[in-house]
N, C-alpha and C positions, 0 to 999 in steps of 0.2 A: 237531650232530644235529638236525633239526627235528623236532617232536612229530607222531605220526602213529598214529591207531587201529588201523591192520591193515596189513600186508606182503602184497600181492598176489604170487601166484605168479611172476610174472614179475620183479617186483621183488626178489622171494627170490630167484631164479637168478641176477638182476644182482649181487647182493650175495656169492653163493656164488664168480662168476667173478672178481670184484675181488678177493676174498682170496685168489686162488690164483694168487700172484706165482711166475713165472718164476724159476727160479734162477740167478742170474749171479756173477760175482768181486766185485762191488762188496757184493752184499746178503749175501756170507757172511762170518758173524762169526766171525773166526778163534779166538778167545780164545787156547788155548795151541797154536795149531795154523799160526801165523802164518809158521813155517817153511815147511810144506805150502803154503800157499799161495803165498808166494814163489816157491817151485820151479816151482811150476805155472804161474804166471805167466812164467817163465824159460823154460821147456817150449815155450809156446805162443809165445813171442817167439825162439824158436832159428834158427842160421843154417842148420841142415840138417846137420849133423854127422851121420855113421852112429853108432848108439848111443843116439839121444835118446830116452830111457825113463825115466817116472817109476812107481813102485807105492807106493800109500797103501793102507796097512791099518788095521782099526780095527773096535769092535763096532757094535750097531748104534745109529742115530740119531748116529753121528761126523760126518757131514759127507760121506763118501764118494761118495754119489749125488748131491749137490747139486754137488761139484766136476766130477765128471765130464760131467754137464747142462751146466752153467756154461760149461767147456771147450769144448763141441761148439757149443755156442751162439756163441759167441765166435767159434771159428773160420768158423763159417758166415755170421756178420753179416760177415765182411771177405770173404764170396765164397769161401771156400778149404773144401776137402773135409773132412768130418768124418763117423766113424763111430760111434755107440754100439750096443755089443753087449753081450748078456746072455745067461742061461740060457734067458730065457724070448722070446728074439730067434727068429723063423723062419727056416729057410734061406734064403728069399729076402731077408730083411735084412741077409743077411753078404755082404759084398763079393769078388769074385774075386781072384785074384792079381795079375790084368792090371788092374785098377782102382787098386791100391795104387802099383803100379809108373808107372802113369799119373799120379796124382796127384803123386808125387813127394814132394819136402821139405817142401812147405807143404800139408801134410794132417795130420790126427790120429785115430789108430786108438784107442778106446776102448773098455775090455772092463770092466762093473761086475760084482760076486757071481762073480767068478772061480772061487772055491772050488765053486762049484755046476755049472760046466759038465760035460755028459755027454761019452761019447767022441767022438763025432762033433765035437761042437764043439771039445774039445781038439785034434783032429787038424786041423781048420782053422783053430784060433787058433795053432795052430805053424808052420802055411804064410805065415799073413797077419803075424806077428812076424817072420818072415825077410826076407817079403818087404818090411816097413816098413824094417828096419835094415839092408835093402841101399839102398834109394834114400833113406834119414835123413827119413822120415816120423815124424811123432813117434808115441810110444807111451803111453798112459796106462791103468793097470789099478789095480783097487781088488777088495780082498776082505776076510774077517774075521780072518784071521792071517796072518804072516809066510810069506813065499813059501816056506822051508824047511818049513813045516806042510802045505801044502797037498796034498790027495790027488789030485793030478794027476799024467799021466806026467812021469818023471822029467825027460825033454830039454826040456819046456814048464815044469816049476816049475824047472829052473834058467836059463832063459832069462828066467822074471820076476824073476830075482834080480840080473841083469847091470846094470839101471838103478840109479838112485836109489830107495832105500826109506825110505819115512817113516810113522811110527805115528800115526793121528788119535788124538787126546784128546777123550773127552765134554768137551760145555760145563759150567763150573762154574754156579752160580746167579747170580752175579753177569753172565755173559756173556749166559744165556737172558734176563735180566730186561731187557738192554740189545737182544736181540734182539725180545722182546715190545714194549717200548715205541717201537721203530722201526717196526714192522708196526702197532702201533696209531695211531702219529701219522699214517702214512702214510694209512689209511684215516680219519681224522677222530676216530677214538675216544681220550678223555683218559685214560690209565692211570695213577693214582695210583701210586706205590709201594708204600702199603700192600696195594693190590688186589693187584698184581703179587705182591709175597711171599706174600701169604694163596693165589693160585692154586698157586705153586710148592710151598706148603707142606700143600697138601691136596688135590692133584689130580695126575691123569698127568704125568709131568714129561719126556715125550718131546717134541719141537718140533713134529711133525705134530698130535699131541692137544691142544697148550696153543694152536697157532694157531688149530684148530677151536674150543675153546672160547671164544676169544675173538671169532671171528666168531659164533658164535650170539649172546654177551654183547652185541656189536654190534647184532645183530638186535632182540633183546629191548628193549635199552637204547631202541631208536627207535621199537618198537612202542607202547612205553608213557611216550615222551617223558620220561625220567628220564635222570640221568648215572649212566655207570657205577660201581659201587660194590660191597663186600661184602653186604651185604643184597641188592639187586638181584640178585648173583650167585646168592645162595641162593632168592631166589624163582624164579628161572629154573630152578634145578636142582629144586626141588621142583614147580614144575608140570611139569617133564619127567617126572618121576618118576611123578606123579598121570596123567598122559596114558597111560603105560606101562601103570598097573596095580602099579606095583613101590613098593614104601614106602619113602619117603626116609631116607636114612641120616642119623643126627646129624652136624653138622659139628664137629669137634674143638675144643675151646673154644679159642681166641685167648691167645698168651701174653701 
């Protein structure tokens, strides 16, 4: 990183965009979820046999959304249809049954946060699932609990359990450090092991918050022409607290 006295708004926006990496199968850190990643790759490379379905479930930040977005992007990159649906998808984003039938086996229907689908979405999804199964279209679903525990209409809940179901485990600290090191290296930020360990020990532990903290630290280091370090991180957090009028919280003593 080259020293700079300040960062212009345009440069700051560029930094933010550069840190917003799109999820891919290659940049997914499997940790204990190697089997799920393998199953998803097999689903995408399937021969179109009827019943080609995968159900992933796990808590927040377990990687569900990353895998669904990455799977749809992989299909679209090959020129094949892929729909990513969820509780917040408006009706105009939901495909008609005829679209699934026309797409055939070389397509993917994915639904995220299935546990939160409302009544009309459940009705629509039930029809889409049946259409996908009939033509061999790939079906990928994710939720925060096992299929049998979903508060959905019974026939839809049963269909969610027809394919392979796998539980996603959250990343352990070693896996999170690997992710942080990879992301930092990709953006030219030198992240020493003691700094990544300090971040994990003293700050929010979900990956979205951790990556955002790295992005802010990179911009702060660039602005001050200094290498990323624990003292620089503390200085950044103190400055942020001062700007917001909040009193900085004392950092726990390092072991």
